[in-house]
N, C-alpha and C positions, 0 to 999 in steps of 0.2 A: 491597655486598648490597643490594639495593633493599627496603623495607618492605612488606608483604603491600599497604598502601592503596595505595604508588606502582606496584606490578607492578598493582593491579586498576585503577586511574585509567588505564593508559596499556594495558589488556586491550581487545579487542572488547567483550566482556560488560558492562565498566564503563562501556565509551562509548554502548552501547547503553541500559542500566539509566539512565546518567546524563540521553542524551537524552529517554528516555522520562518520568522526573521531570520534567524542563524544560516539556518541551512540556505536561503534565498541569497543571502549577502556571500556566504562561501562561495555557493555556485555563480554568483556574477563576479566574484573575482576571481574565479578559476579560469572561467569561460572568458571572461576580458584578457588575462594574461596570456591565456594560449591563442585568440586570436591576435592578438599584438604580437606576441612572438612569432607566429606564422607570416602574420604581413612585415614584418620584417627580417624575416628569414629571405633577404633580396636574392640568393642564389636558388634555392630551390623553389621558391614564388615566381621567378624571373623565368626558368626553366618552363615551369606549368603554361606562364601567363605566354611563352613564345609558342609554345604545342597547340595552345589553343586558338592563336591568332591565326599560324598556319591553316589549321583544319578547316578553320572559318571563311579564310580568303580562297578556298579550294572552290567554293560553292560560287567565287565571281570569275574564275579562269574559263575563257571561252577560246575557242579554234578556228582558225578560217580552213579553207577547204584543202589548203596545203598540210593542215596540222600546225601550223606556226600559232603559239598562245599569243593571247591579248587577257586585259583584265577590263571587266566590265565596269561600271560605275561605281565607286563604294560609298557606302553611306557618311555624310560628310562629317560624323565624328569619328570617323576612322580616316577617311581621306586627309583632313587638314592635317594629322599628325605625321605622316608620310613626307609631307610637303614641308612643314615648318622647321620639323627636324629630323633630314634626311640620316644624317650621322647616328640619332638615338633609336630610329625606328626605319626599317628598311625591308625590301623583300625582292628576289629574284627567281625566274625561271631558268635552270639549264638542264641539259642532258646527260647522260651518262657517262660522257665523255668529258664533261667540266664546261663546255661553253655555255655561257649565259645568252639565253632567248629575250628575255624580259626584264627589264631592271622596273623598281618602283619612281626612280625620279634620276634624273643624268646627276643631280647634286650626291645621290647614294652611290652611282657607279666609280664618282671622282673617290669618294671617300672610302669603297671599300677594294677600288682597284690595287692589283700589287700588295696586297696584305694576306696573311693566314687564312683568312676566314673562307677564301675561294677556294683553297685546298683542303677544306675541313671535310669529310666524310658526312653524308645525309645523317647516318645514324650518332654521329657524335655530339656530345651534349658537355663542352668547355667552352669557359671563359675566354676570349680573344681580344687582346687588345687592340683597339684602331685608333690613331692618332690621341694615344693617352685614355682612351675611354674604353671601359670595359664590357663587352658585347657578348650575350648569349643567344644562339642561337637555335631552331628548330626545323625540320622539314618532313614536308608531307610530299606522299608518293602521286604521281597523274600519269595516267595513261592517256595518250592522244588518240585521235580517231582512227590513225594508220597503224595504230600499235605500239608507237615508241615509247618509251618512258620516260618521265621526265621529272623534277623535283622541284617541287614549290619551298622555298629558303625565307624564312621570317627571321629577325634580327632585333633584338631589344636591349637598349643599354641599360647598364646596373644603377648609371644616375635618374634617368626616366623612371625605374623602378620603385627607386627608394623616394623620390618625390613623390609619385602617386603613392605608394604603400604607406608613407609616411602619415599624407593627408587621410587616407582608408582608416589607419590605425588609431587617429584623433577622434575621427568621425565613430569607430566602432567602439572606442572606449566610450567616448560621451553616450553613446546609444544605449552600452549595456547599462551604464551607470545609471540612465534615463529610466529605462524601463524596468530595471530593479527597483527603484524607487517607486515610482507609479503602480508597480504589480505589489509591493509590499503595502502600500497604502491603500490602494482597491481589493487585494485580495484581503488583505489584513482585516479591514471593515466587514468582507462579507463572511469571512470566518468569524468574526466576534458574533455577529449576530446569529450564525449558526450554531455555535457554541451557545448562546444564551437559550437559543431553541432547546439543544441537545439537552443541556446541562440543568433545563428548568423542570423536569420530573424528578431530576435526583436531588436537588433544594425542594422539592414538595416532599418528597419521601423522607428528608431529613426534618422536617418541619412536623411531619406526621410521628415520627420518631419522638420527638423531645415531648410531644402532647401523651404520650402514652403514661399512665399511671398505675398504680397497684389497685386503686379503688376502681369497682366497677369491672365491667366486661371490658378486656384488652381492645384497643383499635390494632386491625392488623395493617400492615403499610401497603399501599396499590401499588402494580406492577405496569398498569397501562401506560403507555410511553416512552419506557424507560429503555434505553439503549440494549443490546443482545448481551453486552458484557456482563451489566450490572444487574440484571431479573433476576438471574440464578442466585445473586448473592442477595437480595430481596426476600425471595422464595425460601432459602435457608435459614434467613433472619426471623421470618413468620411462622415456620417449622418451630424453630429455638422458642417463638414466642408461645405457641401451643403447649410444649412441653413444660414451662415457666408456668403457665396460667396455671396448666391443670394441675402441677406439683403445688402451687401457691394455694389453690382453689381446697385441694387433699388436705393441705396443713390447716387451712383455716375450718374446716370442717373438722379435722381431727381436735383442735384444741377446743373448738365449740362444744362437740359431743363428751370431751373427758372434763371439761367444766360442769357440764350437765352431770355427768355420771358420778361424779366427785361430790357434787352437792349435796345429796341425800344422804350418803353416809357420814358425810362430817356433820351435817345439821343433826343426827341421829345422836353420835357422840356427843356433841354440844350440849344437847337436850340431859342425857345420862348423867352428865359431870354437873350441868346445873341443878338437875333435883336431888342430885346427889345420893344417886343409884348406887346400891350396894351389891349388887348382882353383878358381879367380879367377872363371872363368865359370859355376860351379856357385853359387857365391855369389850372382853377379849376377843370375840366374835365379831365385834364392828372393827374391832382394829385391824383383823386377819383379814376381813372381806374387803376393808379398802385397801389393805397392803398388798392383797392381791390383785384387786384392780389397777392400782400404781403400776405394779409390775409386768401386768398385761398391757397398760397403755406404753410403758416404755420399751416393751418388745416389740410392739406394734409398731411404733415409732423407729426402732430401728430395723426390723425387716423392711419397711416402707421406703428405706435409703437404699437405692442398688448398690452403692459405694461402700456400704458395710461389708457386702459379702465376699468372701476370700474362697474362689473356687479351686478346686483339688480333685484328684481321685477319688472316691467315696467307695468302700467297702461295702455294699448294703445289707450283706448278710450280718455283718458286725454291727452297723448302726441299729437294724431291727431288733438283735438281742440285747444291744445296749438300751432300747427303750422299753423291751419286756421284762431286763432285769430291773430299771428303774421302778417301774411301775408293780411291779410282783407285790409288794407289801399291801398297794392300795386294793388290787385285785383280789388280796386275800381279805382285807378289812370288808370285800363285799360281797365275798363267799364267788367269786369270778374266776374260772379258768380261761389262761393264756394259752392260745395257740399259736402255733407256728407252721407254714406249710410253702413250699418250693418247687414250681415248677421245673421239670426235666429241662426242661430249654432255656429257663431262665438267665439273664444277663447277671453278673453280681457284681459288676461297678459301672457309674457314670463319673461323669465332671458336675460338680454342684459344691455349694458349702455345705461341710458335713454337721455343723450346730444348726444349720437353718432348716435340713433334713431330718435331724434329731427333732428339733422343737416341732417341727409338721406333723411327724408320727405319734409324738406324745401326746398332742394335744386331740388327735382322731382316737389314739387308744384310750385312752383318758377319760373321753367324752364317752366313748364306747360301753367302758365299765361302770359310769354313772348311769347308764342306760339299761344296762344287762340287769335281767332279775337273777337274784341270788339262785346257786347250781348252774346257770348257763355259763355258755363260752365266748371268747372276743378270739375270732382268729385274725389272725395278719399272714397272706400269702403274697410270696414273691412270683408273679407271673413274668412272664416272656419281655414285656416292656410296660409293667405297673406294678404297682404296691396296692393291694386291696386291703381295708380292715372291715371285720364284720360284726355286730352284735345280734342277739336274739332277742332283743327288746321289742316293744311295741311298734318302733318303725316312727317314720314321721308324716306327719298328715301333708296331702296333696297340697293343700294352700299354704304350707308354711313351706314348701321346698324352694322358690322363687327367693324367698329372704334370708334363707338359712345361713349365705356367707357376708350378709350386711353388719356393718358393725353396730354394736350395743344392741344387737338384735338377739331376743331371749323368746323361746317357745313362751307362749303365755301358760300358766301356771304351773313352770317349771318347778322341781323340788330345789334345783341347785341355785346357789346364790352368786353365780357368776356374773362377769360384767358382758358378758356375749362378746367377748371377743379373740376367743379361741380359735373358733374356724375362719373367721376374720383375718387372724394371722397367719393359718393354712394356707388359706387363698394368695394372700401378698407373696408367700415364700415361692408358691406354685406358679404365677405368674413371673415374678422376678427371674425364674429359671426358663420358662418356658414350657414349663409342664401344665397339663391340664387335670383339675381336682374336681371329679363328679359324685353325685351322690345318689342312690335312688334305694327303693324298698325292695328288700329280698324274700319278705316273706316267711317265716318272721325274723323282725328286725330291720338294720339297714346296712347299706354298703356304701361305704367310701373308697373311691378309686382315683390315686395318684397315676396319671399316665405320663410313661415322658414322649417328648415331641418325635423323637426319633430312636433307632436301636442303639442301644448302650453295649457299649464294646465290652468283649469277653475280657477276663482278666482272670490271672491265678489268684487264688484266694486260700486263707488258710483252712486248714480243716474245720467243715462247717459241721453243726448239729445235726442231728437228726431231723428228716422231712416233716416230721409229726412231734416235734418236742412240744412238750406242754409244761407250765409250770403255775405254780399257786401265789 
């Protein structure tokens, strides 16, 4: 018995949750590492920060009537930095000739005076060493009211950026880790609840499947509430159950009917033996009848199993000739003429099991011989998409036509001692191949027609017999 953890690890919900948590952790590590790397990439981040500061400070630049610039009062969180650390953060406004018109503070002017920073072009972005401190600058273009071009230059030191970015990096990493943990916990619980609701119909279907037993009508699995990906599988399973139940019931009926049909001849044979009957012919007749019934039962079981068929190209004329040759002695015994006709447009081959088609036609012709009056004919005709077998006997009562292909059903008062399986075998063979077997009264006699579902392909055949050949 596996533990709960083992079952959970192999379940769909466990795998989904594990995948979700793993993906979240990987994403958190990647985002945290990327953010920390960007924050600690002092050069690129410092240049970007200087550009943003220069752009923001342009909103505070004011000009007097003579066009001289001044700086409006800056927010406290910005102004204190320029005052408290003039070497690490400062700005100036200068004209095209390089003359400085405004300094952020006197200390900044003294720190920057006579350094390469003052000779740097406005578009240049390179670190400059000022009193041992690496400084990065960024410039923003200004236009005074009198049309003069000025530049606002902002400088930030790498040590100030490093201090700020290190603090931000630590905060960023902590925030990412905390957000990941909280998200995994909260969203994990939500996903767990969602999975329970989503998987509940699947667990219900599983319990329904376990409750299915061969006895009685089989229960079908419900598809209500199932996910769209699982519902087709359950419907296919229900269709498989339909086929299994149909086959199971067919086999049950077959076994019950077979037991019923064999019970009577066995009882008669036992009675003859117990009574010490000396009528050898009667005993042999009972044995022959029971042998025929067993043979037909075995044949019916074989043709009812689709996997027993071996499909190939069948030469129809050859099969018909084999059937007529095989039954010629029986026809001669009953003084019945066997005739064969072929339609000019008849196709001569099709796909199917040759042995099964032989059995089907043999049963039809044999039944026709038994009911045909002496001196009459039984004709087999190969038509365009069908084969017909007709006798000239008394025909079939209309009330008997619906039951003609039922298993173990025999025409009341029939002189033949068959088991009533011959036409059932024919029907099973036709159904397995997708053919249609029908019967009608032809006045006189009856005609059975085996119609093929689609046009059978033409194929070269051996020289055929005369279209009106007959045999005794």
